[in-house]
C-alpha positions in Angstrom: 63.0 -7.3 54.7 65.2 -8.3 57.6 66.0 -11.7 59.3 63.5 -10.8 62.1 60.6 -10.6 59.0 61.7 -13.5 57.7 61.7 -15.2 61.2 58.1 -14.2 61.7 56.9 -15.9 58.3 58.3 -19.4 59.3 57.0 -19.3 62.4 53.4 -18.4 60.8 54.0 -21.1 58.6 54.8 -23.4 61.3 51.6 -22.7 63.2 49.2 -23.1 60.6 46.5 -20.5 61.8 47.1 -18.4 58.3 46.7 -19.7 55.1 49.7 -19.8 52.7 48.0 -17.0 50.5 47.6 -14.7 53.5 51.0 -15.8 54.6 52.4 -14.3 51.5 50.1 -11.5 50.4 52.3 -9.0 50.0 55.7 -11.1 48.7 57.5 -8.9 47.0 61.1 -9.7 44.7 63.4 -9.6 48.0 61.2 -12.7 49.8 60.8 -14.8 46.6 64.4 -14.7 45.7 65.7 -15.3 49.0 67.0 -18.8 48.8 68.0 -19.1 52.2 64.5 -18.3 53.3 62.6 -20.5 50.7 65.1 -23.4 51.6 64.0 -23.5 55.4 60.2 -22.4 54.3 59.5 -25.6 51.7 60.7 -28.0 55.0 58.0 -26.7 56.9 54.9 -26.7 54.3 56.3 -27.6 50.5 53.9 -25.7 48.9 55.3 -22.3 50.0 57.3 -23.2 46.8 54.4 -21.3 44.7 55.8 -18.1 46.0 59.2 -18.5 45.3 61.0 -17.1 42.1 61.5 -19.2 38.7 65.0 -19.2 39.7 64.2 -21.2 43.4 61.4 -23.2 41.7 64.2 -24.8 39.6 66.7 -25.3 42.4 66.7 -28.9 42.3 67.9 -28.8 46.4 65.2 -26.9 47.6 62.3 -28.6 45.2 63.4 -32.0 46.8 63.0 -30.6 50.1 59.2 -29.2 48.9 58.0 -32.7 47.6 59.9 -34.5 50.7 57.5 -32.0 52.9 54.1 -32.5 50.5 54.1 -34.5 47.4 51.3 -31.8 45.8 54.4 -29.1 46.1 55.0 -30.8 42.8 53.0 -28.9 40.6 54.8 -25.4 41.5 58.4 -26.8 40.4 60.0 -25.8 36.7 58.6 -27.8 34.3 62.5 -29.4 34.1 61.9 -30.6 37.5 58.5 -32.1 37.3 59.7 -35.0 35.4 63.1 -35.3 37.1 63.3 -39.0 38.2 64.6 -38.5 41.6 62.6 -35.7 42.5 59.6 -37.3 40.8 60.1 -40.6 43.1 60.8 -38.7 46.5 57.5 -37.0 45.6 55.9 -40.0 45.8 57.2 -41.5 49.1 54.0 -39.8 50.8 51.4 -41.3 49.2 50.1 -41.9 45.7 47.9 -38.7 45.1 49.8 -36.8 43.3 49.5 -39.2 40.0 45.7 -39.8 41.4 44.5 -36.4 41.2 46.5 -36.3 37.6 48.5 -32.8 38.7 51.6 -34.2 37.1 52.1 -37.6 35.1 55.8 -38.1 33.3 54.4 -41.1 31.2 58.3 -41.0 29.6 59.3 -42.5 33.0 56.9 -44.9 32.7 58.0 -46.8 30.0 60.8 -48.6 31.9 59.5 -51.0 34.1 62.7 -51.0 36.6 61.4 -47.0 37.2 58.0 -48.6 37.9 58.7 -51.2 40.1 60.8 -49.0 42.0 57.5 -46.8 42.3 55.5 -49.7 43.8 58.5 -50.3 46.0 58.1 -46.6 47.2 54.8 -47.1 47.8 52.3 -50.1 47.1 49.3 -47.7 45.9 51.1 -46.7 43.3 50.4 -49.8 41.5 47.1 -47.5 40.1 49.6 -46.5 37.4 51.0 -49.2 36.0 50.9 -48.9 32.2 48.8 -51.0 30.0 51.6 -53.4 28.8 52.8 -54.0 32.3 49.3 -54.6 33.5 49.7 -58.8 33.5 53.0 -58.3 35.3 52.2 -60.5 38.0 55.6 -59.5 39.9 54.9 -56.0 40.0 51.8 -56.5 42.1 53.2 -59.1 44.3 55.9 -56.4 45.2 53.1 -53.8 45.8 51.8 -56.8 48.3 54.8 -57.4 49.9 55.2 -53.7 50.6 51.8 -52.8 52.0 49.1 -55.6 52.7 46.4 -52.7 53.6 46.0 -52.3 49.7 44.0 -55.9 49.8 41.0 -53.5 51.9 38.4 -53.5 49.4 36.8 -51.0 51.1 39.2 -48.4 50.6 38.5 -48.3 47.0 41.7 -47.2 45.7 41.6 -49.1 43.1 39.1 -50.4 39.8 37.7 -53.9 40.0 40.4 -55.1 37.4 43.2 -54.3 40.1 41.1 -55.5 42.8 40.8 -58.9 40.6 44.6 -59.3 40.1 45.3 -58.6 43.7 43.1 -61.4 44.9 43.8 -64.0 41.9 47.2 -63.6 43.1 46.4 -64.9 46.2 45.1 -68.1 44.9 48.9 -68.8 43.7 50.5 -70.9 46.3 54.2 -69.9 45.2 53.6 -66.5 44.8 52.0 -65.8 47.5 54.1 -68.1 50.1 56.9 -65.6 49.0 55.2 -62.6 49.4 54.2 -63.6 53.4 58.1 -64.1 53.7 58.1 -60.5 53.5 55.0 -59.4 54.7 53.3 -61.7 57.0 49.9 -59.4 57.2 49.1 -60.8 54.2 48.3 -63.9 55.4 45.0 -62.9 57.0 43.6 -62.3 53.5 44.0 -65.9 51.8 40.9 -67.9 51.6 39.8 -69.7 54.8 40.5 -73.1 52.6 44.0 -72.0 51.9 44.9 -71.1 55.2 43.7 -74.7 56.2 45.9 -76.5 53.3 48.0 -78.3 54.8 50.7 -78.9 52.4 51.0 -75.0 51.8 50.9 -74.4 55.7 53.8 -76.7 56.0 55.8 -75.2 53.4 55.5 -71.9 54.6 56.5 -73.0 58.1 59.4 -74.7 57.2 60.4 -71.4 55.5 59.8 -69.4 58.2 63.8 -68.9 58.7 63.3 -66.9 55.5 61.4 -64.6 57.0 62.7 -60.8 56.3 61.2 -57.3 56.9 60.3 -55.8 53.7 61.6 -52.0 53.8 64.0 -52.1 56.2 63.3 -53.0 60.6 65.6 -56.5 60.0 66.2 -56.8 63.4 66.2 -59.8 65.4 62.9 -58.5 67.9 61.4 -57.2 65.5 61.6 -60.6 62.6 61.0 -62.9 65.7 57.5 -61.1 66.5 56.6 -61.1 63.3 57.3 -64.7 63.2 55.2 -65.3 66.3 52.2 -63.3 65.0 52.2 -65.3 62.1 52.3 -68.8 63.3 49.0 -67.3 66.4 47.4 -67.0 63.3 48.1 -70.2 61.7 47.9 -72.6 64.8 44.4 -70.6 65.6 42.9 -71.8 62.2 44.7 -75.3 62.7 44.8 -76.1 66.5 44.0 -79.6 66.1 46.3 -80.4 63.3 49.5 -82.2 64.6 51.5 -81.9 61.8 51.2 -78.1 61.4 51.7 -77.9 65.6 54.8 -79.7 65.6 56.6 -78.1 62.8 55.7 -74.9 64.6 56.9 -75.9 67.9 60.4 -76.1 66.0 60.7 -72.6 66.3 60.3 -72.4 70.4 63.9 -73.6 70.1 65.0 -69.9 69.2 61.4 -68.2 71.2 60.7 -69.5 74.4 57.6 -67.4 74.6 56.0 -69.2 71.4 55.5 -72.0 73.2 53.2 -70.6 75.4 51.0 -69.0 72.6 51.4 -72.2 70.9 49.8 -74.3 73.7 47.2 -71.9 74.9 45.8 -71.9 71.3 45.6 -75.8 70.7 42.9 -77.8 70.4 41.9 -79.7 73.8 42.0 -83.5 71.9 45.5 -82.6 71.1 46.5 -81.0 74.0 46.0 -84.1 75.9 47.0 -86.7 73.6 50.5 -88.1 75.0 51.9 -89.4 71.6 51.5 -85.9 70.9 53.2 -84.3 74.1 55.7 -87.0 73.8 56.9 -85.5 70.4 56.4 -82.1 71.5 59.2 -83.1 74.2 61.6 -84.4 71.8 61.6 -80.9 69.8 62.2 -79.1 72.9 62.3 -80.2 76.4 61.6 -76.8 78.0 58.1 -77.2 76.6 57.7 -79.2 79.6 56.8 -76.2 81.7 53.1 -75.8 79.3 51.9 -79.6 79.0 48.9 -80.6 81.3 49.5 -81.4 85.0 48.9 -84.6 84.8 51.9 -85.3 82.3 54.5 -83.7 84.6 54.2 -86.8 86.9 54.8 -88.9 83.8 58.3 -90.2 84.1 58.8 -91.3 80.3 57.7 -87.6 79.5 60.1 -85.7 81.8 62.4 -88.0 80.9 61.8 -87.3 77.2 62.1 -83.4 77.8 65.3 -83.6 80.0 67.1 -85.2 77.3 66.0 -82.6 74.7 66.3 -79.5 76.8 70.0 -78.8 75.3 68.5 -78.0 71.8 67.3 -75.0 73.0 69.6 -71.9 72.6 71.0 -70.3 75.9 70.2 -67.4 77.3 66.2 -67.5 75.9 63.5 -66.3 78.5 62.3 -69.3 80.7 65.0 -72.0 79.8 65.0 -73.5 83.4 65.5 -77.0 84.0 62.0 -79.0 83.1 63.0 -80.7 86.5 61.6 -77.8 88.4 57.8 -78.1 86.9 57.9 -81.7 87.7 55.8 -83.4 90.4 57.0 -83.6 93.5 57.2 -87.4 93.3 59.8 -87.0 90.0 62.0 -84.7 91.8 62.7 -86.9 94.2 63.5 -89.9 91.6 67.2 -90.7 91.3 67.1 -91.3 87.8 64.8 -88.3 87.0 67.3 -85.9 88.7 70.4 -87.7 87.9 69.3 -86.7 84.1 68.3 -83.3 85.1 71.7 -82.7 86.7 73.4 -84.2 83.8 71.7 -81.7 81.8 72.0 -78.8 83.5 73.9 -78.8 86.9 71.8 -76.0 88.3 68.8 -78.2 88.4 70.3 -79.5 91.4 68.5 -76.4 92.8 64.6 -78.0 92.2 65.6 -81.7 93.6 63.7 -82.3 96.9 65.3 -81.3 100.4 66.4 -85.3 100.5 68.5 -85.4 97.9 69.9 -81.9 97.7 72.4 -82.8 100.0 73.0 -86.0 98.3 77.4 -85.6 97.9 77.4 -87.7 94.7 74.4 -85.2 93.1 76.3 -82.2 94.1 79.5 -83.2 92.9 77.8 -84.5 89.6 76.2 -80.8 89.5 79.6 -79.1 89.8 80.7 -81.2 86.9 77.7 -79.7 84.8 77.6 -76.1 85.5 76.2 -75.7 88.9 79.2 -73.3 90.0 80.2 -72.0 93.4 77.0 -71.6 94.7 76.6 -74.9 95.3 80.3 -76.1 96.3 79.2 -75.0 99.7 76.9 -77.9 100.0 79.9 -80.2 99.9 81.3 -81.9 102.9 84.5 -79.9 104.3 86.6 -82.1 103.5 85.6 -82.5 99.7 85.7 -78.5 99.6 89.5 -78.4 98.2 90.9 -76.8 95.3 90.5 -79.8 93.2 86.6 -79.3 93.0 86.4 -75.9 93.3 88.1 -75.6 89.9 85.6 -78.1 88.9 82.9 -75.3 89.9 84.7 -72.8 88.3 85.7 -74.3 84.8 82.2 -75.6 84.5 79.5 -72.8 85.9 81.6 -70.2 87.5 80.6 -67.8 90.0 81.6 -65.3 92.4 85.3 -65.0 94.1 83.3 -63.9 97.4 82.6 -67.5 97.4 86.6 -68.5 97.3 88.3 -68.7 100.5 90.9 -65.9 101.0 93.9 -67.8 100.6 92.6 -68.9 97.2 92.2 -65.5 96.2 95.9 -64.8 95.3 95.6 -68.4 92.9 96.0 -67.2 89.5 94.2 -70.1 88.0 91.2 -69.6 90.5 91.0 -65.8 89.8 91.8 -66.0 86.4 88.3 -68.7 85.7 86.8 -66.3 88.3 87.2 -63.2 85.9 86.6 -64.9 82.7 83.4 -65.7 84.3 82.6 -62.3 85.5 84.8 -59.3 85.5 83.4 -58.1 88.5 85.3 -60.5 90.4 88.6 -58.7 90.1 87.2 -56.7 93.4 88.0 -59.8 95.5 91.1 -60.8 93.7 94.5 -60.5 95.7 96.7 -56.9 95.4 99.3 -59.1 93.3 96.7 -60.3 90.6 95.2 -56.9 90.2 98.5 -55.9 89.2 98.9 -59.0 86.6 97.9 -57.6 83.3 96.7 -60.9 81.6 94.3 -61.1 84.5 93.2 -57.4 84.2 92.5 -57.5 80.8 90.3 -60.3 80.9 88.1 -58.5 83.5 88.2 -54.8 82.1 87.0 -56.6 78.7 84.0 -58.0 80.5 83.6 -55.2 82.9 85.1 -51.9 82.4 84.3 -50.2 85.4 86.6 -53.0 87.3 89.4 -50.7 85.9 88.9 -48.9 89.4 90.6 -52.1 91.0 93.3 -52.8 88.6 96.8 -51.5 90.0 98.4 -48.0 89.4 100.9 -49.3 86.8 98.2 -51.1 84.8 95.5 -48.0 84.9 98.3 -46.3 83.3 98.4 -49.3 80.5 97.4 -48.3 77.4 96.4 -51.8 76.0 94.5 -52.3 79.5 92.7 -48.9 79.1 91.5 -49.1 75.8 90.1 -52.5 76.9 88.2 -50.8 79.5 86.8 -47.9 77.7 85.7 -50.0 74.8 83.6 -52.0 77.2 82.4 -48.8 79.1 83.3 -45.6 77.8 83.0 -44.1 81.6 85.5 -46.4 82.5 88.3 -43.9 81.4 87.5 -42.1 85.2 89.9 -44.5 86.2 92.4 -44.4 83.8 95.7 -42.5 84.6 95.8 -38.6 83.7 98.0 -39.4 81.3 95.7 -41.4 79.3 92.7 -39.2 79.9 94.7 -37.1 77.5 95.5 -40.0 75.1 93.3 -38.7 72.1 92.5 -42.6 70.6 91.7 -43.5 74.0 89.3 -40.5 74.4 87.7 -41.0 71.2 86.7 -44.8 71.5 85.5 -44.1 75.3 83.2 -41.4 74.2 81.9 -43.2 71.0 80.8 -45.9 73.5 77.1 -45.8 74.2 77.3 -47.7 77.4 79.2 -44.8 78.9 78.2 -44.3 82.8 79.8 -45.6 85.8 77.2 -47.2 88.3 75.4 -44.6 90.6 76.8 -41.8 88.6 75.1 -39.6 85.6 78.4 -38.3 84.2 78.9 -39.3 80.5 82.5 -40.5 79.8 83.5 -36.9 78.4 83.6 -35.5 81.8 86.7 -37.8 82.5 88.6 -36.6 79.6 91.8 -35.2 80.1 92.4 -31.2 80.4 94.4 -31.2 77.2 91.1 -32.7 74.9 88.5 -30.5 76.5 88.7 -28.3 73.5 88.7 -30.6 70.9 85.7 -30.7 68.5 85.6 -33.9 67.1 85.7 -35.5 70.6 82.6 -33.3 72.0 80.7 -34.0 68.9 81.2 -37.3 69.0 80.0 -37.4 72.9 76.8 -35.8 72.2 75.8 -38.1 68.9 76.4 -41.3 70.9 75.6 -40.3 74.5 72.3 -41.9 75.7 71.6 -38.6 77.9 73.4 -35.8 76.6 71.5 -33.4 78.9 74.2 -33.7 81.7 77.2 -32.8 79.1 75.5 -29.1 79.0 74.5 -29.5 82.3 77.9 -29.9 84.0 79.2 -27.3 81.0 81.0 -29.5 79.3 80.8 -28.2 75.6 83.1 -24.7 75.2 80.8 -21.6 74.6 83.1 -21.2 71.3 81.0 -24.4 70.0 77.7 -23.5 70.8 78.3 -20.5 68.4 79.7 -22.8 65.8 76.5 -23.2 63.4 77.9 -26.0 61.5 78.5 -27.8 64.8 75.5 -27.0 66.3 73.2 -27.8 62.7 75.2 -31.7 63.3 73.9 -32.2 66.5 70.6 -31.1 66.0 70.7 -33.3 62.7 71.7 -36.7 64.8 70.0 -36.0 67.7 66.7 -33.8 66.8 64.0 -34.3 69.1 66.9 -34.6 72.4 68.7 -31.6 71.1 65.3 -29.5 71.0 63.7 -31.1 74.2 66.9 -30.4 76.2 69.5 -29.1 74.7 68.1 -26.0 73.3 68.0 -23.8 76.3 72.1 -23.5 76.4 71.9 -21.9 72.6 73.0 -18.5 72.8 70.6 -15.9 71.2 72.3 -15.4 68.2 72.6 -19.2 67.1 68.9 -19.5 68.2 68.0 -16.7 65.7 69.5 -18.2 62.5 66.9 -19.2 60.0 68.3 -22.5 59.3 68.7 -23.4 63.2 65.3 -21.5 64.1 63.3 -23.8 61.2 65.2 -26.9 62.5 63.5 -26.3 65.7 60.1 -25.3 64.0 60.3 -28.8 62.4 60.6 -30.7 65.7 
């Protein structure tokens, strides 16, 4: 049978319009024994393994692909592979249906507790197959709960009554269930109301939330933060009048400002209007001032407590404006309050009353505490001197465009400004644009400002390497000699941040002529770039590489969805018709 026939069979399998029995009704030895064909067929439908020769059904690589596609296909594997540990584990990553329907039951593997544990970690529903001698092992059930809380849904009826009893009894074990919740917060929803209101248990759980992990991967900061927020939301809703629980929860607002609004929206009115509680909350996190009742926003003791504790909050969080912004008009005109606010955060001067905004002592104080160059202009002309300019820059930064032209050649001033923001190199004097120390600091912060460096420094490997490390497309502004430097070119294309403002061209567009056929550089660019469409559209990939099967397969595997969606049309017909590559397209 020709390759065209093989391609049609693969297409029929992927469309699911015909049953496998109909598709393979005229199978012959040529098809049944074709390893290349079945390597691709089982990726589309694992049960295609049924129609393969005995040799192929004993091929571990092909069988692994088949059971990855469908756990049911294990029944078509050779007897040797039906009890292969790797194959069995791969089959179980789908569902427990394989054993639930007793298609295969390698009992010899179940005698090993480590294997049973891996079985459960792969799929929580596999607690169905815990052997009798391990049925009293609570930790096996705990791992199952940590992996998937849906096993507690008795409406599914996935287990016998004994198994459900073991699971729900485990929820009453405070020590074990705490560990489980720290791996899967949704188990909390299945706890009894009494336990959800048990103060010692809840306080201990809250205190240990820093140990929260994402079971099975996805341990990212944003995901963990959302999980923590969801759990605390559930806890507060049922303990909304418990001051100790609420205050313990508020500690986490130091890392997550949005959590403060969520908690204050859910606490009971009696607590919300309690002055002592409000003061304790301010002692934990002054930034919570914005969420308190309006009548407390005119309370001097409350605002001073908030201001004195706002620095406990980690910098950079959403909504970390000075509490002064949310204070009453009278408090924003109170010298004691305003001075406390400015000494904690110089930028708070933007929230003081109009009467105090032009107070020279306050402006100077604000420059000491980070107000920056934006407020330098509020000083009387006689005080707009180099000393106060340095004061503003050292503590709050700002744009060099706000610095008098005659001071833009002052190295100390320019260095402070580029340390604050590399973009400030644009306004530096010509002399300092040729100062390696200053330019190096600038490009490390904002690679694109390599454009404003002197010709000499744009030919300096240290400078250019630092620039492309920050923004790969900064290579555009390097000298021709360094555009042909392979180390620098690789560094630039491996940087996902690789576009110049107002330009869609990736870093690959700027490499030197000597490197335009370098396979590794082009592959790295396509793997790391955020939108490789422009690479193909601008014909940055040499034609010979589009005929290189290994090169194309590597690209598809690393960027499958985008490759098929955006890049497929650029491939030559010969490559598109290759069975391996054609199957990869069908699988997308």
